[in-house]
N, C-alpha and C positions, 0 to 999 in steps of 0.2 A: 727275343733278346739274344745277343751273340755271347758265346762262351768266353769267359775271361781266362780260361785255362789254356786253350789252343788258339783262340782268336778266329777260328774258321767255322766251327759248328754253330748250331742254334740250340738253345735250351728248350726242352719240351715242357709239358705242363707240370712235370715233377721236378723241374730244375736240373735235368740231366742233359749233357751235351750229346747230340746225335752223331758227333764226329769222333771225339776222344773219350767220352764217358765221364768226364769231369762233372761233379755235382755241386750245386750251390750250397754253401754251408748252412746247416740247420741247427736247431736247438738240441739235436741228438749228438752233436759232435763231442760234447762232454756233459754227462748227467750225474748228479749226486742226489741220493734220496735216503732218508732215515725215518723210521717210525718205531717207537716203543722198543728200542734196543736192537733192532735188526736194520742193517744198512747196506747200501750198494753204491758202486761208482762204475761208470762206463766211459771209455774214451776212444776216439777213433784211431789213436796211435799215430805213428810218425810217417807211415808209408801209404796209407789208404786215403782216398779222396772223400770218403764218408764213413760213418759208423753204421755197420750192418748188424751189430749186437743190440740186444734189448734185455731189460730185466724189470722185475717187479719185486718189491718187498712189502710185506703186510704183517699186521698183528691183529689177533682177535682173542677170544676166550671161549672155553666151554661153559655150559650153563652153571657148572659148579665153581667157576672162577679160575680154573686151570688155564694158564696163559698158553697161547699158540703163536708161533712165529713161522712165517712163510717166506721163502726166497725162490724165485724162478729166474733162470738165466737162459737166454737163447742166442745162438750164433747163426746169422744168415749165411747160407751156402753161396759163396761168391760166384760160382759158375751158373747159378740159377737166375731167373728173372726176378726182379723186385725182392731180393733177399732181405732188405731192410723192412719191407712190409711184412714178410713172413715172420720174422723174429718178433716184431712188435705185436702182431696179432696173437701169436702163440703164447708169448709171455703174459699178455693181458687176459686171455681166455683161461689159461691154466690157473692163474691167480684167482680169478673170479670163481671158478669151480671149487677150489680149495677153501676159499673164504665162505662159500655157501655150505659145503659139505661137513667140514670139521666141527663147527659149532652145533650141528645137528647130531653129532655122535657117530658119524661115519668113520670107521677105522682108517688109520693113516694110509695103509697100503692100498686099500680099496679107493679112497679118495684120490690118491696120487695116480693110480691107474686110470681112473675116469678122467682126471684132469688132463693127462697126456693124450688120451684118445680124443677128447673134445678139442684140444688144441690142434691135433692132427686134422680133424675134420674142418676146423676153421681155416687152416692153411690151404687145404684142398679147395675150399670155396673161393679162395683168391683166384685160382686158375679158372674155376667155373664161371665166375663173374666177368673176368676179363681174359679170354683165351690168349695164349702166347703165339707169336708167329711161328711158322714151321721152322724147326731146327733150334728153337729156344726152349730151355728147360723150364718147367713150372716153378713158381716160387717155392723155396725150401729153406729149412733151418734145422739146427739141432736144438735140443732142449734138455735141461737138467733142473730138477726142483728138489728142495729140502724143506721138510716140515718138522718142527719140534712141538710135541704135545706132552706136557708133563715131563717124565723122564725118558721118553722114547723119541728117537729120531727116525724119520722115514725119508728115503731118497728115491727118486725116480728119474729115468733118463732115456733118451734116444739119441744116438750119435756119439760125439767125442767131447762134449762139454762135461766137466767133472765136479765132484764134491769130495772134499778132504776133511778128515777129523784131525784136529791139532790140539792135543792136551796142553794146558798152560800151567801145569804144576811142576814141570821139569822132570817128571818121572814116567808118565804114560807114553805109549807108543803111538806115533802118528800113523794114520791109516788112510789110504785112498778108498773111498766108499763106492766108487763106480768103476765099471770096466768099459773101455771104449768100444764102440761099434766102428772099427777101422780095419784097414788092411793089415797094419802091423799087429794089432791085437789078435786078429784072426790067425796070422802066421804063428804067433807065440802059443796060442791055445792049442793049435794043431800040432805043436811040437816040431814044426818045420824050421823055425829060426829062434835064436835067443832074442831077448828083448832089445839088447843093445844093437844087434845086427839088424833086427827088423826096423827099429827106429831110425837107423842110418840109411835105409832104402828110400829112394825118391817117392815110392808109393806109400810110405808110412802113414801119411795123414789122409789118405783116401778113405772117406767114410763108407760104411756098408749099410747104414740105416739112417733115416732122417724123416722129418715131417715134410710132406709134399705130395702133390697129386700123382707124381711119377713113382711113388713108393706106396702102393695101395695096401700093403700088408704090414702096417705098423704094429710092432709087438713091444710095448714098453717094458723096460726092466724096472723092478722095484725091490727095495731091500730095507730092512729095519736094523737099527743099531741102538744099544742102550749105553750111553757114556757112563763111566763109573767115576769120573772126576771132572773138575772144571776144564773148560776148553772152548774152542770155537770151531764152527763148521765153515769152511771156505768153499763157496760155490762159484765156479769160474769158467770162462771160455779158454781156448788154447792160447789166446793172447797173453795170458799169465802162465799157464802151466808149461808152455814151451820153454820157459826159463826156470822152471822149478818142477820138473816132471815127477820125480820120486817123492813119496810122502815125507821122508826124512829131510829132503831138500826144501820142500814147501814149509816145513816146520821152522827151518832156520830163517826164512824170509818173512814170516808172519810177525809183525811187531808185538812186543810184550804187552802193550796197552790195549790190544785189539779187543780183549774180552770186556773191558770197562769202557772203551771208546771205539765202538765198531766202525763208525764212519771214518774216524782218523785212521784206523787200521786198513780199511778198504782203500782209502786215498793213497796210503803209503805202498800198498801192494800194487796198485796201478802205476804209481811212480816207479816202483822197482822194475816193472815190465817195460816202461818207457825208457828208463835208464839203461836197460839191458839190450835195447835195440828198437823196441816198439814196432816190430815188423807187421803186426796185425792189430785189428781192433782188440781192445782188452776190457773185460767186464768182470767185476768181483763183487759178490755179495757175502756178507758175514752174519752168522747167527751165533751170539755168545750163549754158552750153556754152563750151568743151568740158567734158565731165564730168570729175570728179576721177579720180585714178589708178584703174586697173582693179580691180574687186572680185575676190575669190577666185573661181575657177570654181565654178559652181553646177550641180547636177544638173538635168536637164530638168524644167521646171515649178516649180522652186524659186525663191523670190524674197522680197524684203521688200515688204510692202504695208501701207499705212495707209488703211483704209477703214472 
């Protein structure tokens, strides 16, 4: 089949043009999912020919009925081969590990660490099953996950996808819960550049850690946070945070109804990114806190998942 983008090339088995790189539209171009209070939306944006982001949102419960919410967001590295496959595999595997571990009582940080390492191995296997031509990078992606269990929130990440805490009572302080694995963040941490100067550099978004076979020493970051007031956790790719970098700025663009209508909130955050330029794929998942009344006790490994 000939490419309708350039008219010259031929589409391969994945629907990608061998001449210009155009890809046949897929059901990933715009995705919306919601399950028991946690929701996410992903869109290919206005400048990209396909959506290389992926996400999963899930809900389950501990044996005592304590509700658990999970959100995992991944951003395929565009300079790698098959980034859309890497992000989809990583998001799905991490979500499955968390859904299995948390109801069995595995602590949040331990479960998150294992989920990210297992996702890394799954992305590595993409390159092992189908080696890339010489000169092509192996499939790769970033990943960020957030898990709410009772009153505790755990986040984990590799790369520059982010999680933010946004209080919804008008008094609490918004907080970015993750630190980028990027050139800009590295320069700021080393005291070589200020944040504004680093982010203005053309190398700012070059990531220094990712999931993929050409990064064999994956070291996931994890952190815990105990919110002391109602609010929402925003888990997102740089397709959103490029337009709302600082936590205070993110708080101004999160719609007031997001805590009670998370899918609506996620939709509006994606729309904000598109209206701001939509230069990249954009994915947003939202977990309202505190979670709603405890769900009925679920057997180990059981849970609702939208993926």
